[in-house]
C-alpha positions as a Python dict, from the first residue, in 0.01 Angstrom:
ca = {
    (1, 'M'): (0, 0, 0),
    (2, 'R'): (190, 169, 276),
    (3, 'L'): (40, 504, 139),
    (4, 'I'): (-304, 362, 189),
    (5, 'I'): (-239, 261, 538),
    (6, 'A'): (-93, 586, 611),
    (7, 'F'): (-394, 795, 534),
    (8, 'S'): (-620, 523, 677),
    (9, 'S'): (-440, 584, 995),
    (10, 'L'): (-443, 952, 946),
    (11, 'A'): (-834, 936, 899),
    (12, 'L'): (-859, 739, 1226),
    (13, 'V'): (-657, 1011, 1407),
    (14, 'T'): (-876, 1323, 1285),
    (15, 'A'): (-1195, 1157, 1315),
    (16, 'Q'): (-1357, 1226, 1643),
    (17, 'S'): (-1678, 1242, 1829),
    (18, 'V'): (-1790, 1454, 2126),
    (19, 'V'): (-2094, 1425, 2335),
    (20, 'V'): (-2224, 1743, 2493),
    (21, 'Q'): (-2492, 1719, 2797),
    (22, 'V'): (-2771, 1967, 2731),
    (23, 'G'): (-2907, 2048, 3087),
    (24, 'S'): (-2835, 1915, 3429),
    (25, 'T'): (-3029, 1895, 3753),
    (26, 'P'): (-3027, 2199, 4032),
    (27, 'D'): (-2822, 1979, 4253),
    (28, 'A'): (-2543, 1913, 4009),
    (29, 'P'): (-2200, 2125, 4008),
    (30, 'G'): (-2295, 2436, 3807),
    (31, 'G'): (-2674, 2402, 3833),
    (32, 'A'): (-2934, 2286, 3567),
    (33, 'L'): (-2859, 2533, 3318),
    (34, 'Q'): (-2538, 2438, 3146),
    (35, 'F'): (-2368, 2257, 2863),
    (36, 'I'): (-2140, 1974, 2982),
    (37, 'P'): (-1880, 2050, 2869),
    (38, 'P'): (-1943, 2408, 2774),
    (39, 'F'): (-1636, 2433, 2534),
    (40, 'F'): (-1397, 2214, 2361),
    (41, 'N'): (-1180, 2200, 2042),
    (42, 'A'): (-1297, 2010, 1733),
    (43, 'T'): (-1136, 1938, 1389),
    (44, 'K'): (-1337, 1937, 1038),
    (45, 'G'): (-1538, 1623, 1015),
    (46, 'T'): (-1578, 1572, 1400),
    (47, 'T'): (-1944, 1492, 1509),
    (48, 'V'): (-2081, 1657, 1803),
    (49, 'T'): (-2392, 1481, 1945),
    (50, 'F'): (-2584, 1693, 2194),
    (51, 'R'): (-2784, 1495, 2447),
    (52, 'F'): (-3090, 1638, 2606),
    (53, 'T'): (-3053, 1495, 2927),
    (54, 'G'): (-3210, 1785, 3179),
    (55, 'A'): (-3520, 1652, 3345),
    (56, 'P'): (-3734, 1847, 3366),
    (57, 'G'): (-3589, 2086, 3106),
    (58, 'N'): (-3663, 2261, 2795),
    (59, 'H'): (-3351, 2351, 2603),
    (60, 'S'): (-3203, 2436, 2260),
    (61, 'V'): (-2873, 2450, 2076),
    (62, 'T'): (-2868, 2768, 1904),
    (63, 'Q'): (-2608, 2931, 1719),
    (64, 'S'): (-2504, 3284, 1804),
    (65, 'S'): (-2192, 3524, 1768),
    (66, 'F'): (-1941, 3630, 2045),
    (67, 'A'): (-2076, 4012, 1967),
    (68, 'D'): (-2451, 3899, 2065),
    (69, 'P'): (-2456, 3577, 2255),
    (70, 'C'): (-2814, 3568, 2317),
    (71, 'N'): (-2955, 3609, 1984),
    (72, 'P'): (-2925, 3387, 1688),
    (73, 'V'): (-2665, 3469, 1407),
    (74, 'A'): (-2788, 3497, 1071),
    (75, 'G'): (-2788, 3162, 870),
    (76, 'G'): (-2702, 2968, 1208),
    (77, 'F'): (-2802, 2605, 1308),
    (78, 'D'): (-3063, 2548, 1555),
    (79, 'S'): (-3202, 2245, 1733),
    (80, 'G'): (-3541, 2396, 1832),
    (81, 'N'): (-3667, 2373, 2183),
    (82, 'V'): (-3641, 2015, 2333),
    (83, 'W'): (-3867, 1948, 2630),
    (84, 'I'): (-3793, 1675, 2862),
    (85, 'P'): (-4041, 1587, 3140),
    (86, 'Q'): (-3993, 1530, 3500),
    (87, 'T'): (-3998, 1175, 3447),
    (88, 'N'): (-3700, 1051, 3236),
    (89, 'V'): (-3801, 966, 2870),
    (90, 'T'): (-3714, 627, 2772),
    (91, 'D'): (-3491, 723, 2496),
    (92, 'T'): (-3295, 1038, 2534),
    (93, 'P'): (-3333, 1277, 2249),
    (94, 'E'): (-2999, 1375, 2049),
    (95, 'W'): (-2903, 1610, 1791),
    (96, 'T'): (-2583, 1565, 1593),
    (97, 'L'): (-2360, 1837, 1414),
    (98, 'T'): (-2086, 1788, 1191),
    (99, 'I'): (-1811, 2042, 1192),
    (100, 'T'): (-1741, 2194, 861),
    (101, 'D'): (-1498, 2453, 951),
    (102, 'E'): (-1240, 2445, 1208),
    (103, 'T'): (-1082, 2751, 1155),
    (104, 'K'): (-1336, 2990, 1319),
    (105, 'P'): (-1501, 2979, 1668),
    (106, 'I'): (-1852, 2830, 1684),
    (107, 'W'): (-2069, 2999, 1940),
    (108, 'F'): (-2433, 2870, 2092),
    (109, 'Y'): (-2671, 2923, 2353),
    (110, 'C'): (-3000, 2805, 2487),
    (111, 'K'): (-3277, 3000, 2371),
    (112, 'Q'): (-3537, 2908, 2631),
    (113, 'P'): (-3693, 3243, 2780),
    (114, 'H'): (-3881, 3110, 3058),
    (115, 'P'): (-3898, 3135, 3383),
    (116, 'N'): (-3581, 3331, 3304),
    (117, 'P'): (-3377, 3337, 3006),
    (118, 'H'): (-3134, 3032, 3017),
    (119, 'C'): (-2861, 3227, 2804),
    (120, 'G'): (-2872, 3513, 3070),
    (121, 'A'): (-2786, 3272, 3316),
    (122, 'G'): (-2480, 3154, 3137),
    (123, 'M'): (-2609, 2867, 2942),
    (124, 'V'): (-2388, 2924, 2615),
    (125, 'G'): (-2124, 2704, 2479),
    (126, 'A'): (-1838, 2736, 2246),
    (127, 'I'): (-1634, 2519, 1978),
    (128, 'N'): (-1291, 2618, 1899),
    (129, 'A'): (-1269, 2948, 2107),
    (130, 'P'): (-956, 3112, 2124),
    (131, 'L'): (-740, 3111, 2435),
    (132, 'I'): (-714, 3473, 2464),
    (133, 'G'): (-931, 3775, 2361),
    (134, 'N'): (-1252, 3640, 2256),
    (135, 'T'): (-1261, 3345, 2494),
    (136, 'F'): (-1528, 3132, 2619),
    (137, 'D'): (-1535, 3291, 2963),
    (138, 'N'): (-1553, 3631, 2826),
    (139, 'F'): (-1836, 3504, 2568),
    (140, 'Q'): (-2023, 3375, 2904),
    (141, 'V'): (-1972, 3698, 3083),
    (142, 'K'): (-2133, 3889, 2795),
    (143, 'A'): (-2420, 3634, 2795),
    (144, 'K'): (-2485, 3703, 3166),
    (145, 'S'): (-2499, 4081, 3111),
    (146, 'F'): (-2785, 4013, 2847),
    (147, 'S'): (-3114, 4170, 2941),
    (148, 'G'): (-3427, 4092, 2741),
    (149, 'T'): (-3567, 3815, 2546),
    (150, 'P'): (-3330, 3582, 2349),
    (151, 'G'): (-3413, 3539, 1986),
    (152, 'Q'): (-3680, 3256, 1946),
    (153, 'G'): (-3719, 3207, 1561),
    (154, 'P'): (-3623, 2873, 1421),
    (155, 'G'): (-3292, 2869, 1255),
    (156, 'N'): (-3145, 2640, 1009),
    (157, 'L'): (-2999, 2256, 1012),
    (158, 'V'): (-2700, 2393, 825),
    (159, 'G'): (-2515, 2655, 1005),
    (160, 'V'): (-2191, 2859, 1033),
    (161, 'G'): (-1902, 2625, 1038),
    (162, 'A'): (-2115, 2318, 1148),
    (163, 'S'): (-2426, 2153, 1014),
    (164, 'A'): (-2676, 1887, 1106),
    (165, 'S'): (-2872, 1654, 869),
    (166, 'A'): (-3197, 1600, 1090),
    (167, 'L'): (-3379, 1728, 1389),
    (168, 'P'): (-3346, 1600, 1725),
    (169, 'S'): (-3484, 1245, 1794),
    (170, 'P'): (-3645, 1051, 1903),
    (171, 'I'): (-3927, 1261, 2042),
    (172, 'T'): (-4110, 1003, 2247),
    (173, 'G'): (-4229, 937, 2578),
    (174, 'G'): (-4347, 1285, 2684),
    (175, 'A'): (-4074, 1467, 2515),
    (176, 'S'): (-4172, 1757, 2269),
    (177, 'L'): (-4000, 1971, 2008),
    (178, 'A'): (-4104, 2340, 1908),
    (179, 'L'): (-3946, 2624, 1722),
    (180, 'A'): (-3732, 2410, 1504),
    (181, 'P'): (-3623, 2435, 1165),
    (182, 'T'): (-3847, 2292, 882),
    (183, 'P'): (-3648, 2011, 707),
    (184, 'T'): (-3711, 1949, 350),
    (185, 'T'): (-3607, 1694, 115),
    (186, 'A'): (-3378, 1796, -174),
    (187, 'T'): (-3280, 1627, -477),
    (188, 'G'): (-3100, 1296, -419),
    (189, 'G'): (-3279, 1243, -93),
    (190, 'S'): (-3069, 1463, 127),
    (191, 'T'): (-3256, 1657, 394),
    (192, 'I'): (-3182, 2043, 446),
    (193, 'S'): (-3361, 2336, 642),
    (194, 'S'): (-3607, 2549, 448),
    (195, 'N'): (-3560, 2840, 680),
    (196, 'P'): (-3317, 3109, 534),
    (197, 'G'): (-3254, 3291, 877),
    (198, 'P'): (-3403, 3381, 1229),
    (199, 'G'): (-3785, 3448, 1235),
    (200, 'T'): (-4089, 3296, 1353),
    (201, 'G'): (-4258, 2948, 1285),
    (202, 'S'): (-4498, 2686, 1396),
    (203, 'P'): (-4382, 2441, 1650),
    (204, 'V'): (-4277, 2101, 1554),
    (205, 'S'): (-4433, 1818, 1767),
    (206, 'T'): (-4263, 1515, 1601),
    (207, 'T'): (-3968, 1441, 1379),
    (208, 'T'): (-3834, 1174, 1157),
    (209, 'G'): (-3471, 1025, 1173),
    (210, 'A'): (-3289, 782, 1402),
    (211, 'P'): (-3060, 930, 1685),
    (212, 'S'): (-2693, 898, 1688),
    (213, 'N'): (-2608, 599, 1932),
    (214, 'T'): (-2231, 588, 1841),
    (215, 'A'): (-2030, 631, 2161),
    (216, 'P'): (-1731, 902, 2112),
    (217, 'T'): (-1400, 746, 2014),
    (218, 'S'): (-1253, 1049, 2196),
    (219, 'Q'): (-1360, 1355, 2372),
    (220, 'Q'): (-1140, 1658, 2399),
    (221, 'S'): (-1150, 1871, 2707),
    (222, 'S'): (-1139, 2264, 2702),
    (223, 'T'): (-748, 2231, 2711),
    (224, 'G'): (-749, 1992, 2392),
    (225, 'S'): (-554, 2082, 2101),
    (226, 'I'): (-633, 2039, 1727),
    (227, 'V'): (-387, 1830, 1532),
    (228, 'P'): (-296, 1990, 1182),
    (229, 'V'): (-387, 1770, 905),
    (230, 'G'): (-97, 1896, 674),
    (231, 'S'): (169, 1848, 947),
    (232, 'F'): (61, 1525, 1085),
    (233, 'A'): (39, 1370, 732),
    (234, 'A'): (396, 1486, 681),
    (235, 'F'): (528, 1316, 988),
    (236, 'L'): (323, 1005, 919),
    (237, 'A'): (461, 991, 581),
    (238, 'A'): (808, 1018, 682),
    (239, 'A'): (786, 752, 966),
    (240, 'L'): (652, 516, 702),
    (241, 'G'): (918, 593, 445),
    (242, 'I'): (697, 767, 228),
    (243, 'T'): (791, 1068, -6),
    (244, 'M'): (495, 1324, -40),
    (245, 'L'): (505, 1545, -337),
}
């Protein structure tokens, strides 16, 4: 019984939720073109819910790489472009990723190119970025030096190190969705993306699937730390008098 309690407690500690605001207002600190928070740490299994709150705003969450911040990485995730009108929509569109690999950084950007590329203005984000070397700050500097048009093709729901099971939703009240992955239903009813990688595609105007309305149990800041599962399990077992083999 104590072993069951120990591992139940471990699940509560490692399971996390993070909410990221996509876009803001021109008068906000940092301006309209930003992810809030722009970078944070997240363990495997953490859900990251992106809330498209910038009004008016047309933004995406598109996976890239440190080497090329403003172009999609092959096989990366992509929310598609979510348009929020000037008048706030009744229900804020949300898109939820689940972290599948916490051992490598995850980089992303907004691919909106008009009137000026949002990525080139510094609208980028990172998950589990290193504290030295390829840091978030250096990633953003590289993005701001980008010239040209960011990659626009739809990516995938399943990305590198993180995946989504549905498109952003709800898309109602004047909101719209374009250049998004094309979900298909696999055996067993699970939803996957049929796009093999960056390319061109038709806009998607409506989606299915309910938004995530679960409030985060905890949110890490950019200075947050990751709790190693193995070391914590050993500590917890010792505290409860359990011998782990």
